[in-house]
N, C-alpha and C positions, 0 to 999 in steps of 0.2 A: 504493500500499500504506499501512494505517495504522500508524503506528508509536508502540508505547506511550510516553506522555508522563509527566511528573512535574508535581505541582502547581505547582512552580518554572517549569515551560515556559507552562504555562496561565495563572497567575497572575489569578485571576478573584475579584473581591469578593467576600467571603463570603456578602453579604445578596443578592447575585444567585443564587448556589448555592443558597441556602438557600430562595428563591421556586422557582426552577426544580425544585428538589426535592421540594416540598411539593404540587405541582400535579399535576393529572392529564391534562390534554387540552390540545393544541396545535391550531393550525389554520395549515396551509401553502400555500403559493401555488406554482405551476408555471406556466411558459410555454413553447408549442411554437408556432412559427410565427405568433410575435405574438398568440397566443391563450391568455390566462389562464385558469385554473382553481383553485379553492380545495377543500379539504378538511379535516375536523376528524378528530383521532384520539387514541385514549388513547396517552399514550407513557411510558417511563421514562427516566430520567437516567443514564448513566455518568459520573460526577463525575471519575473517575480519568483518563478520556481525554478528556472534554468531548464526548459524544455525546448525542443524543437519539435513542431508538429506537422505532419504531412499527410498527404491523402493519396490513397492507392487503395486496388481492388484484394480483396483477401486471398484471391487464388492465385495471384503473381508471385513468381518465384522467389522474390526477396522478401515477402510477408511471409509465405511458406516457410522459407530458410529461419526467417526471425522469430515466429511462434516456436520453432524447435530449437534455436540456440539464439539467445537474446541478446548476444554480444554484436555490436555493430562498430563499424570504422567510418570514416566519411570526411568529406572536404566541402568548404563553401569557397567559391571563387568570386571575384566581384562580377557583378553584372555587365560591368562594362571594362574590358580589360584594357590594359596599359602595358604595353610591351617592354617599356622603359623600367617599369615598377613593378617588382612582383609582391603580391599581396593574396594572402588566403589564410583559410583555416584549414587544419586539420584535427580531426576530435574521434574520438571512442567513447563508447557508452553503451546502456541498456535501453534493448527496445520495450516499450510500454504499450499494452492494451488498455486503451482510454475507457474510463467507467466514468458514470456517474457525473456528479459535480466537476471532474476534472475534464470530462468529456463536454460537458455545456459549456466550461470556460475556454476551452480548446476551439469549439465550433462558433462561438461568437467572434473570437480573434480571427480564426483562418478563413470564415466566410464573410467578414467584414473586410480583409484584405483581398479575398481572390472572389468576388461574388458570382463570376461566370462557372466556377467550379462545382456550384450547386446543380448546376444541369450535368455533371458528368457523374457516373457512378462510382463507388467505392467509398471507405471509411477513412477515419481521421485515426491515426496512430503517432506514437511519440518516441523521442529518444532522450534519455535523460543522460547528459554528458559526462563522462568521469574524467576525462583529459581533454584538452583545449591547447592548441598551439597555433597561435597567430604569427605569421612570416610575413613582415612589412617593411618594404626597403624604403618608404617613405620616411621611416625612423632613423635609419641607417643602415648599410650595407649587410644583409644576412641577420638582421634586427628580429629576434623572436620574443613573443612574449607568452607565458606559459602559465596554465591553471590546471591543477587537479583538484577533483573532489575530496574534501575532506573524510578520513576514514572514521566509522562511527563505531 
């Protein structure tokens, strides 16, 4: 069960949050029986609980894999690439099946951001990041900002 968190519990660098919050597409990688699979999805970020929400059909390979193995890896690149400046997120996390109040919260934000997706079949799912690495050459060549979820 996902518990509500405070920003003090999460403690992510604001530059990481800003980057995640201003992009729209992520790519995830799942694995089942040693067979990897990747998928690209529109997402929204629930900053207050540090959760990435995306929509996909339950029968897709990446969702089937994630339902069997909840470890996820992924990337978020800028929506607008600048070849002179490398920027992007690499993350790992846990796949979450959204239910009840968390599902309602996710629907509200996701469908406000992507109203056209109401007409597309699929369900909302989430990823709770466990580690995030932002590479941003705007901060200096090879500059990285790292975050890891606190162990409980």
